[in-house]
Backbone bond lengths (Angstrom), bond angles and torsions (degrees), N, CA, C in turn:
res aa  C-N    CA-C-N  psi(-1)  N-CA   C-N-CA  omega(-1)  CA-C   N-CA-C  phi
1 M - - - 1.389 - - 1.507 108.46 -
2 T 1.284 109.49 137.08 1.451 115.19 -176.61 1.527 107.27 -111.70
3 T 1.226 114.99 128.66 1.453 119.83 178.69 1.503 107.47 -104.65
4 R 1.303 112.82 130.12 1.455 117.73 179.30 1.518 109.17 -82.77
5 A 1.248 112.35 157.67 1.450 118.72 176.97 1.519 108.43 -75.14
6 P 1.292 118.81 152.83 1.461 121.35 -177.16 1.515 112.10 -57.37
7 D 1.272 121.03 -37.35 1.462 120.94 -179.44 1.513 109.89 -67.18
8 Q 1.272 117.89 -35.39 1.451 121.13 -179.27 1.524 110.12 -70.24
9 T 1.309 117.59 -35.41 1.463 121.63 179.35 1.510 108.86 -67.00
10 T 1.289 115.32 -42.69 1.454 119.83 -179.28 1.500 108.98 -65.03
11 D 1.326 117.85 -41.26 1.456 120.32 -179.75 1.517 110.34 -67.52
12 A 1.309 117.46 -37.03 1.459 121.03 -178.71 1.530 110.59 -70.01
13 L 1.301 118.42 -30.64 1.476 121.37 -179.46 1.520 112.47 -87.44
14 Q 1.296 116.31 -7.74 1.463 120.18 -178.44 1.526 112.09 -56.35
15 P 1.315 121.95 -46.64 1.467 120.46 178.51 1.530 112.10 -64.52
16 V 1.317 117.91 -34.89 1.464 120.77 178.81 1.535 109.49 -68.66
17 R 1.320 113.88 -44.86 1.460 119.44 178.75 1.534 109.96 -60.87
18 A 1.286 117.37 -43.66 1.467 121.85 -179.64 1.519 109.78 -63.46
19 E 1.309 116.71 -40.63 1.482 119.99 179.26 1.510 110.63 -67.94
20 L 1.321 116.86 -41.69 1.461 120.37 177.96 1.533 110.00 -63.50
21 L 1.320 116.12 -42.38 1.451 120.89 179.65 1.533 110.50 -64.85
22 R 1.320 118.19 -43.11 1.461 122.67 177.30 1.525 110.59 -62.88
23 A 1.344 115.93 -43.82 1.460 120.30 179.72 1.529 110.04 -65.14
24 A 1.336 117.64 -38.98 1.463 121.17 178.97 1.526 109.99 -65.48
25 H 1.353 115.60 -42.21 1.474 119.30 177.38 1.526 110.58 -63.28
26 A 1.315 116.27 -42.49 1.471 120.75 179.96 1.525 109.87 -63.84
27 D 1.353 116.41 -44.09 1.475 119.81 178.08 1.533 110.80 -63.44
28 A 1.338 116.38 -41.96 1.461 120.31 -179.80 1.523 110.46 -64.43
29 E 1.345 115.14 -43.26 1.475 118.51 178.32 1.520 111.11 -64.00
30 A 1.326 116.96 -39.53 1.468 120.70 178.65 1.530 109.94 -65.61
31 L 1.354 116.41 -43.84 1.460 119.95 178.12 1.526 110.80 -63.81
32 L 1.335 116.46 -42.23 1.454 121.10 179.57 1.533 110.25 -64.54
33 A 1.319 116.48 -43.57 1.477 120.30 178.55 1.528 110.17 -63.44
34 G 1.322 117.10 -41.90 1.470 120.70 177.73 1.524 111.28 -64.21
35 A 1.326 116.14 -42.22 1.465 120.64 179.11 1.531 110.07 -64.55
36 E 1.346 116.23 -40.60 1.470 119.69 178.05 1.534 110.66 -64.67
37 R 1.353 115.91 -40.08 1.477 119.07 177.28 1.526 110.75 -64.37
38 E 1.333 116.26 -44.15 1.463 119.95 178.31 1.523 110.97 -63.37
39 A 1.321 116.55 -42.57 1.469 120.36 178.49 1.530 110.04 -62.83
40 A 1.342 116.43 -44.11 1.471 120.04 179.10 1.526 110.57 -63.31
41 A 1.333 116.76 -40.89 1.468 120.22 178.31 1.525 110.62 -66.35
42 T 1.322 116.87 -41.51 1.466 120.97 178.39 1.527 110.29 -63.31
43 I 1.340 116.17 -43.40 1.467 120.09 178.81 1.524 110.13 -64.68
44 A 1.346 116.52 -42.91 1.473 119.70 178.73 1.527 110.59 -62.68
45 Q 1.333 116.24 -42.14 1.466 120.13 178.73 1.534 110.63 -64.98
46 A 1.336 116.67 -41.65 1.467 120.84 178.62 1.525 110.34 -63.99
47 R 1.347 116.26 -41.96 1.471 119.29 177.34 1.525 111.05 -62.89
48 A 1.333 116.35 -42.20 1.476 119.67 178.79 1.529 110.45 -63.10
49 Q 1.342 116.24 -43.32 1.470 119.97 177.92 1.528 110.59 -63.88
50 A 1.323 116.34 -43.73 1.463 119.98 178.71 1.535 109.94 -61.51
51 G 1.334 116.82 -42.72 1.468 120.31 177.50 1.522 111.47 -61.82
52 A 1.331 115.90 -43.36 1.466 119.78 178.73 1.527 110.87 -64.59
53 I 1.334 116.14 -41.41 1.468 120.02 178.24 1.522 110.13 -63.26
54 L 1.346 116.25 -43.75 1.463 119.92 177.97 1.527 111.39 -62.95
55 D 1.338 116.31 -42.38 1.467 119.67 177.83 1.523 110.96 -62.01
56 D 1.347 116.20 -44.55 1.471 119.96 177.72 1.524 110.72 -62.52
57 A 1.323 115.73 -44.18 1.469 119.61 179.86 1.532 110.25 -63.67
58 R 1.329 116.53 -40.63 1.463 120.04 178.80 1.535 110.20 -63.20
59 R 1.338 115.50 -46.44 1.475 118.93 178.29 1.526 111.06 -62.31
60 Q 1.344 116.15 -43.30 1.465 119.87 178.91 1.522 110.23 -64.28
61 G 1.336 115.76 -41.25 1.462 119.59 177.30 1.516 111.42 -62.27
62 E 1.334 116.58 -41.92 1.464 119.69 177.45 1.527 110.71 -64.11
63 T 1.335 115.66 -42.94 1.466 119.93 178.41 1.522 110.40 -63.16
64 D 1.344 115.74 -46.19 1.468 119.59 178.65 1.521 110.42 -62.38
65 G 1.329 115.49 -40.97 1.465 119.80 178.67 1.519 111.34 -63.47
66 L 1.333 116.44 -42.81 1.465 119.65 177.73 1.525 110.99 -64.77
67 D 1.336 115.74 -41.49 1.466 119.38 177.35 1.525 110.96 -62.12
68 A 1.332 115.41 -44.03 1.470 119.33 -179.72 1.525 110.53 -65.11
69 A 1.333 116.09 -40.79 1.471 119.60 179.07 1.528 110.12 -65.13
70 R 1.323 117.02 -41.83 1.466 121.04 178.84 1.528 110.04 -63.57
71 D 1.334 116.63 -43.87 1.466 120.28 178.09 1.524 110.95 -61.72
72 L 1.323 115.55 -42.23 1.464 120.44 179.18 1.524 110.63 -63.36
73 L 1.331 116.29 -42.21 1.463 120.57 178.80 1.530 111.10 -64.64
74 V 1.326 116.25 -42.65 1.471 120.22 178.49 1.526 109.78 -61.80
75 R 1.348 117.01 -44.72 1.471 119.99 178.85 1.527 110.65 -63.18
76 A 1.318 116.17 -40.98 1.471 119.37 -179.94 1.525 110.54 -64.65
77 R 1.325 116.67 -41.60 1.474 119.94 178.30 1.521 111.06 -64.46
78 R 1.329 116.27 -43.10 1.473 119.74 178.68 1.529 110.59 -62.44
79 Q 1.315 114.79 -42.93 1.460 119.11 -179.40 1.531 110.17 -65.00
80 A 1.332 116.24 -42.22 1.470 119.70 178.46 1.526 109.92 -63.75
81 R 1.315 117.06 -42.31 1.472 120.98 179.20 1.526 110.23 -63.54
82 S 1.337 115.81 -42.98 1.457 120.05 179.12 1.525 110.63 -62.04
83 R 1.322 116.18 -43.74 1.463 119.36 179.27 1.522 111.13 -65.30
84 T 1.329 116.32 -39.72 1.463 119.88 178.36 1.522 110.34 -62.73
85 L 1.337 115.82 -46.76 1.465 119.22 179.82 1.521 111.04 -64.25
86 S 1.320 116.38 -38.56 1.461 120.19 178.23 1.527 110.36 -63.94
87 A 1.321 116.64 -43.52 1.470 120.13 178.99 1.527 110.29 -64.51
88 R 1.326 117.13 -39.91 1.468 120.20 177.88 1.525 110.96 -64.40
89 R 1.348 115.21 -43.30 1.465 119.38 179.17 1.528 109.78 -61.09
90 E 1.336 116.39 -44.66 1.456 119.88 178.73 1.524 110.96 -62.06
91 A 1.332 116.84 -41.30 1.466 120.31 178.90 1.531 110.01 -63.80
92 Y 1.326 116.00 -42.67 1.462 119.96 179.87 1.529 110.58 -64.56
93 E 1.331 116.02 -43.61 1.471 119.77 178.48 1.528 110.54 -62.69
94 E 1.320 115.97 -37.24 1.464 119.31 177.75 1.536 110.46 -65.62
95 V 1.325 116.89 -40.51 1.467 120.19 176.95 1.529 109.55 -62.36
96 R 1.327 116.77 -42.61 1.467 120.33 179.16 1.532 110.79 -63.09
97 R 1.333 116.45 -45.06 1.469 119.73 179.20 1.529 110.72 -61.91
98 E 1.315 116.00 -44.72 1.467 120.71 -179.54 1.532 110.65 -63.15
99 A 1.331 116.40 -42.84 1.471 119.78 179.80 1.533 109.93 -63.92
100 A 1.338 116.75 -44.17 1.468 120.21 -179.99 1.531 110.42 -63.18
101 E 1.309 116.25 -40.93 1.464 120.28 179.60 1.537 110.68 -63.13
102 R 1.304 115.57 -42.39 1.471 119.22 -178.69 1.526 112.13 -68.66
103 V 1.345 117.25 -39.87 1.467 117.50 179.73 1.521 110.94 -71.32
104 R 1.339 117.18 -31.83 1.465 118.69 175.55 1.531 110.51 -65.22
105 A 1.302 116.62 -29.41 1.462 120.85 178.53 1.534 111.26 -67.55
106 L 1.340 116.41 -18.74 1.474 119.55 178.10 1.527 111.68 -62.47
107 R 1.327 117.26 -24.38 1.473 120.24 179.87 1.518 111.08 -61.23
108 R 1.321 115.59 -27.14 1.459 119.29 -179.46 1.533 111.89 -92.29
109 A 1.328 116.49 -3.08 1.470 120.17 -178.17 1.531 110.28 -79.10
110 D 1.308 116.15 157.91 1.473 121.90 -178.51 1.526 112.38 -61.80
111 G 1.319 118.58 -36.44 1.460 120.97 -175.18 1.518 114.65 -88.51
112 Y 1.355 118.47 10.38 1.459 120.27 -175.75 1.527 111.92 -63.29
113 A 1.307 118.76 -40.19 1.474 120.61 -178.21 1.519 109.65 -59.34
114 S 1.322 117.24 -42.34 1.468 121.80 178.72 1.532 110.42 -65.29
115 L 1.345 116.67 -42.45 1.470 121.39 178.74 1.524 109.99 -62.49
116 R 1.317 117.71 -44.89 1.457 121.31 -179.84 1.525 110.43 -61.57
117 E 1.313 116.74 -40.87 1.468 120.84 179.39 1.528 110.41 -63.47
118 R 1.325 117.59 -41.39 1.477 120.25 178.49 1.525 110.86 -66.09
119 L 1.332 117.70 -38.22 1.472 120.97 178.07 1.530 110.74 -65.72
120 E 1.332 117.10 -39.08 1.462 120.60 177.80 1.527 109.88 -64.42
121 Q 1.338 117.31 -42.83 1.475 120.62 177.80 1.524 110.42 -62.05
122 R 1.327 117.05 -40.56 1.474 120.63 179.03 1.525 110.12 -63.34
123 A 1.323 117.90 -42.32 1.464 122.11 178.89 1.516 110.49 -60.85
124 R 1.347 117.68 -42.59 1.471 121.17 -179.91 1.528 109.95 -69.28
125 T 1.341 117.21 -32.45 1.470 119.68 176.40 1.526 109.91 -65.48
126 L 1.321 115.90 -40.62 1.472 120.08 -178.44 1.519 112.94 -73.60
127 L 1.340 118.26 -39.21 1.457 121.46 -173.08 1.529 114.16 -109.48
128 G 1.312 117.59 -12.40 1.466 120.04 -179.48 1.521 111.40 106.33
129 P 1.339 116.64 164.38 1.459 120.94 -175.16 1.518 113.77 -68.54
130 D 1.328 118.35 -17.55 1.466 120.96 -179.35 1.529 112.60 -88.32
131 A 1.333 117.66 4.02 1.471 121.12 -178.87 1.523 110.14 -62.99
132 R 1.330 115.20 139.62 1.450 120.35 175.55 1.527 106.90 -89.99
133 V 1.311 117.05 115.73 1.465 122.76 -175.13 1.521 108.74 -109.30
134 T 1.359 114.97 128.84 1.469 120.18 177.66 1.526 108.85 -129.75
135 E 1.314 114.17 153.22 1.468 118.43 178.49 1.522 109.01 -77.71
136 H 1.321 114.68 139.10 1.472 121.09 177.37 1.522 108.62 -84.45
137 A 1.322 117.58 149.48 1.468 122.04 -177.88 1.535 112.18 -61.08
138 D 1.329 117.66 -30.29 1.469 121.50 179.89 1.526 112.33 -88.96
139 G 1.307 116.85 -0.16 1.464 120.98 -176.30 1.506 109.70 105.29
140 G 1.320 116.60 158.56 1.458 120.15 -174.94 1.514 109.79 84.69
141 V 1.343 116.35 -166.57 1.463 119.99 -176.80 1.516 111.21 -135.81
142 V 1.333 113.24 162.00 1.460 122.16 172.20 1.515 105.29 -128.74
143 A 1.348 115.93 133.29 1.465 119.65 -178.43 1.519 109.35 -123.58
144 Q 1.359 115.02 147.95 1.461 119.66 -178.71 1.513 110.53 -142.06
145 V 1.316 113.67 145.73 1.467 123.59 165.06 1.512 104.16 -135.08
146 P 1.315 118.72 161.17 1.464 118.97 179.99 1.540 111.33 -51.73
147 G 1.342 115.98 121.43 1.468 122.13 176.59 1.522 114.92 87.74
148 K 1.343 118.34 -6.29 1.470 120.16 -178.82 1.515 110.11 -139.41
149 R 1.317 114.40 151.51 1.467 121.10 178.82 1.516 108.18 -147.34
150 V 1.317 117.24 139.08 1.457 122.92 177.11 1.523 107.57 -124.72
151 D 1.333 115.20 126.12 1.462 121.05 179.10 1.525 107.94 -104.36
152 L 1.316 116.00 105.70 1.457 122.10 175.89 1.526 109.73 -114.11
153 S 1.345 114.13 36.40 1.468 118.27 175.87 1.529 107.57 -71.56
154 L 1.316 114.76 157.23 1.462 118.86 -178.10 1.532 111.54 -62.36
155 T 1.324 117.15 -38.94 1.470 119.16 179.58 1.525 111.25 -68.04
156 A 1.331 118.16 -39.87 1.467 120.71 178.19 1.531 110.04 -64.97
157 L 1.320 117.00 -39.57 1.466 120.13 178.49 1.530 110.97 -64.76
158 A 1.340 116.34 -40.23 1.465 120.05 178.36 1.530 110.52 -65.02
159 E 1.345 117.47 -42.77 1.465 120.90 178.68 1.527 111.23 -63.25
160 R 1.345 116.74 -42.02 1.472 119.58 178.07 1.521 110.49 -63.71
161 A 1.316 117.07 -38.72 1.465 120.32 179.25 1.532 110.16 -63.52
162 L 1.336 116.78 -43.38 1.470 119.98 177.76 1.523 110.86 -64.48
163 D 1.330 116.30 -44.33 1.466 119.91 178.70 1.528 110.65 -60.57
164 G 1.318 116.27 -37.54 1.467 120.71 -179.88 1.515 112.81 -69.35
165 M 1.324 117.23 -21.85 1.458 120.49 179.57 1.524 111.42 -74.94
166 G 1.320 117.02 -23.87 1.469 122.11 177.11 1.511 113.26 50.88
167 A 1.330 116.03 -119.52 1.467 122.19 -174.49 1.524 112.01 -65.71
168 E 1.305 117.98 -23.57 1.462 119.76 179.85 1.526 111.07 -61.57
169 V 1.323 117.56 -33.75 1.456 121.43 -179.36 1.529 109.69 -66.04
170 R 1.354 117.87 -36.11 1.471 120.89 -180.00 1.510 111.14 -60.87
171 G 1.313 117.00 -27.91 1.471 120.18 179.02 1.507 112.64 -62.30
172 L 1.314 117.60 -16.21 1.456 120.74 179.51 1.521 112.55 -70.53
173 W 1.358 117.34 -28.26 1.473 118.42 -178.02 1.509 114.18 -124.47
174 E 1.315 118.46 -4.87 1.452 119.60 176.73 1.524 110.56 -91.20
175 P 1.323 116.82 147.63 1.471 119.55 -178.96 1.523 112.05 -68.00
Protein backbone atom coordinates (compact mmCIF):
# COMPACT_ATOMS: atom_id res chain seq x y z
CA MET A 1 0.00 0.00 0.00
CA THR A 2 1.21 3.29 -0.98
CA THR A 3 0.38 6.27 1.06
CA ARG A 4 0.43 9.57 -0.62
CA ALA A 5 1.89 12.56 0.94
CA PRO A 6 -0.60 15.07 2.33
CA ASP A 7 0.19 17.66 -0.33
CA GLN A 8 -0.45 15.15 -3.05
CA THR A 9 -3.81 14.19 -1.53
CA THR A 10 -4.84 17.78 -1.36
CA ASP A 11 -3.78 18.34 -4.95
CA ALA A 12 -5.61 15.22 -6.09
CA LEU A 13 -8.84 16.32 -4.36
CA GLN A 14 -8.63 19.84 -5.72
CA PRO A 15 -10.75 19.08 -8.83
CA VAL A 16 -13.35 17.28 -6.69
CA ARG A 17 -13.40 20.12 -4.21
CA ALA A 18 -13.75 22.65 -7.03
CA GLU A 19 -16.62 20.67 -8.54
CA LEU A 20 -18.35 20.35 -5.19
CA LEU A 21 -17.87 24.06 -4.58
CA ARG A 22 -19.21 24.93 -8.06
CA ALA A 23 -22.17 22.58 -7.58
CA ALA A 24 -22.87 24.11 -4.14
CA HIS A 25 -22.72 27.61 -5.64
CA ALA A 26 -25.01 26.53 -8.48
CA ASP A 27 -27.45 24.93 -6.01
CA ALA A 28 -27.33 28.03 -3.78
CA GLU A 29 -27.92 30.31 -6.76
CA ALA A 30 -30.80 28.12 -7.93
CA LEU A 31 -32.29 28.09 -4.41
CA LEU A 32 -31.80 31.85 -4.11
CA ALA A 33 -33.36 32.44 -7.54
CA GLY A 34 -36.30 30.19 -6.62
CA ALA A 35 -36.72 31.95 -3.28
CA GLU A 36 -36.62 35.34 -5.04
CA ARG A 37 -39.24 34.12 -7.54
CA GLU A 38 -41.42 32.81 -4.72
CA ALA A 39 -40.98 36.04 -2.77
CA ALA A 40 -41.82 38.09 -5.88
CA ALA A 41 -44.89 35.92 -6.53
CA THR A 42 -45.95 36.19 -2.88
CA ILE A 43 -45.49 39.97 -2.98
CA ALA A 44 -47.41 40.19 -6.27
CA GLN A 45 -50.19 38.04 -4.83
CA ALA A 46 -50.27 40.15 -1.64
CA ARG A 47 -50.40 43.34 -3.72
CA ALA A 48 -53.24 41.90 -5.82
CA GLN A 49 -55.12 40.88 -2.66
CA ALA A 50 -54.49 44.29 -1.10
CA GLY A 51 -55.74 45.96 -4.30
CA ALA A 52 -58.83 43.77 -4.32
CA ILE A 53 -59.45 44.48 -0.64
CA LEU A 54 -59.03 48.21 -1.27
CA ASP A 55 -61.37 48.04 -4.27
CA ASP A 56 -63.95 46.13 -2.20
CA ALA A 57 -63.56 48.57 0.68
CA ARG A 58 -63.89 51.51 -1.71
CA ARG A 59 -67.03 50.02 -3.27
CA GLN A 60 -68.43 49.21 0.18
CA GLY A 61 -67.55 52.71 1.36
CA GLU A 62 -69.28 54.19 -1.67
CA THR A 63 -72.31 51.97 -1.07
CA ASP A 64 -72.34 52.84 2.63
CA GLY A 65 -71.91 56.50 1.75
CA LEU A 66 -74.78 56.35 -0.73
CA ASP A 67 -76.93 54.54 1.82
CA ALA A 68 -76.06 57.10 4.47
CA ALA A 69 -76.75 59.97 2.07
CA ARG A 70 -80.08 58.41 1.07
CA ASP A 71 -81.01 57.91 4.73
CA LEU A 72 -80.04 61.49 5.49
CA LEU A 73 -82.11 62.75 2.57
CA VAL A 74 -85.12 60.67 3.64
CA ARG A 75 -84.81 62.02 7.21
CA ALA A 76 -84.48 65.57 5.92
CA ARG A 77 -87.56 65.15 3.71
CA ARG A 78 -89.55 63.67 6.58
CA GLN A 79 -88.46 66.45 8.87
CA ALA A 80 -89.34 69.08 6.26
CA ARG A 81 -92.73 67.45 5.70
CA SER A 82 -93.34 67.29 9.44
CA ARG A 83 -92.44 70.95 9.84
CA THR A 84 -94.65 71.89 6.90
CA LEU A 85 -97.58 69.95 8.32
CA SER A 86 -96.96 71.44 11.75
CA ALA A 87 -96.90 74.95 10.30
CA ARG A 88 -100.10 74.25 8.37
CA ARG A 89 -101.77 72.85 11.48
CA GLU A 90 -100.72 75.93 13.44
CA ALA A 91 -102.01 78.20 10.67
CA TYR A 92 -105.30 76.30 10.58
CA GLU A 93 -105.63 76.45 14.37
CA GLU A 94 -104.93 80.17 14.22
CA VAL A 95 -107.67 80.60 11.60
CA ARG A 96 -110.05 78.63 13.83
CA ARG A 97 -109.15 80.73 16.89
CA GLU A 98 -109.54 83.96 14.93
CA ALA A 99 -112.89 82.86 13.49
CA ALA A 100 -114.17 81.84 16.94
CA GLU A 101 -113.00 85.13 18.42
CA ARG A 102 -114.74 87.12 15.71
CA VAL A 103 -118.04 85.25 15.97
CA ARG A 104 -117.99 85.63 19.75
CA ALA A 105 -117.65 89.36 19.15
CA LEU A 106 -121.06 89.22 17.43
CA ARG A 107 -122.64 89.03 20.90
CA ARG A 108 -121.71 92.66 21.35
CA ALA A 109 -123.04 93.67 17.92
CA ASP A 110 -126.36 95.50 17.50
CA GLY A 111 -127.99 92.67 15.52
CA TYR A 112 -127.13 89.88 17.99
CA ALA A 113 -130.63 89.69 19.50
CA SER A 114 -132.09 89.12 16.02
CA LEU A 115 -129.39 86.51 15.22
CA ARG A 116 -130.05 84.68 18.49
CA GLU A 117 -133.78 84.63 17.76
CA ARG A 118 -133.17 83.13 14.30
CA LEU A 119 -130.86 80.47 15.79
CA GLU A 120 -133.52 79.57 18.37
CA GLN A 121 -136.14 79.25 15.60
CA ARG A 122 -133.74 77.03 13.61
CA ALA A 123 -133.19 74.80 16.67
CA ARG A 124 -136.97 74.42 17.15
CA THR A 125 -137.34 73.62 13.43
CA LEU A 126 -134.72 70.89 13.75
CA LEU A 127 -135.87 69.40 17.07
CA GLY A 128 -139.51 70.45 17.37
CA PRO A 129 -141.41 73.06 19.39
CA ASP A 130 -140.83 71.22 22.68
CA ALA A 131 -137.02 71.59 22.42
CA ARG A 132 -135.35 73.11 25.45
CA VAL A 133 -133.22 75.97 24.10
CA THR A 134 -130.47 77.61 26.17
CA GLU A 135 -127.93 80.27 25.35
CA HIS A 136 -124.37 79.06 24.91
CA ALA A 137 -121.61 80.82 26.87
CA ASP A 138 -119.84 81.80 23.61
CA GLY A 139 -123.05 83.07 22.04
CA GLY A 140 -125.69 81.31 20.00
CA VAL A 141 -127.87 78.52 21.37
CA VAL A 142 -127.91 74.85 22.23
CA ALA A 143 -131.17 72.91 21.99
CA GLN A 144 -132.12 69.50 23.37
CA VAL A 145 -134.91 66.99 23.32
CA PRO A 146 -134.64 63.50 24.78
CA GLY A 147 -132.04 61.63 22.68
CA LYS A 148 -131.07 64.61 20.48
CA ARG A 149 -128.99 67.75 20.80
CA VAL A 150 -128.29 70.60 18.38
CA ASP A 151 -125.33 72.92 18.90
CA LEU A 152 -125.95 76.27 17.22
CA SER A 153 -123.38 78.13 19.28
CA LEU A 154 -121.44 80.78 17.44
CA THR A 155 -118.16 78.88 17.80
CA ALA A 156 -119.71 75.62 16.52
CA LEU A 157 -121.19 77.48 13.55
CA ALA A 158 -117.80 79.05 12.78
CA GLU A 159 -116.07 75.64 13.00
CA ARG A 160 -118.68 74.07 10.70
CA ALA A 161 -118.22 76.92 8.23
CA LEU A 162 -114.44 76.37 8.21
CA ASP A 163 -114.89 72.61 7.87
CA GLY A 164 -117.28 73.21 4.97
CA MET A 165 -114.67 75.30 3.18
CA GLY A 166 -112.38 72.26 2.94
CA ALA A 167 -109.56 72.87 0.46
CA GLU A 168 -110.37 76.57 0.21
CA VAL A 169 -109.02 77.08 3.73
CA ARG A 170 -105.63 75.57 2.69
CA GLY A 171 -105.29 78.41 0.20
CA LEU A 172 -104.75 80.70 3.15
CA TRP A 173 -101.29 79.27 3.89
CA GLU A 174 -100.21 77.44 0.76
CA PRO A 175 -98.25 79.28 -1.93
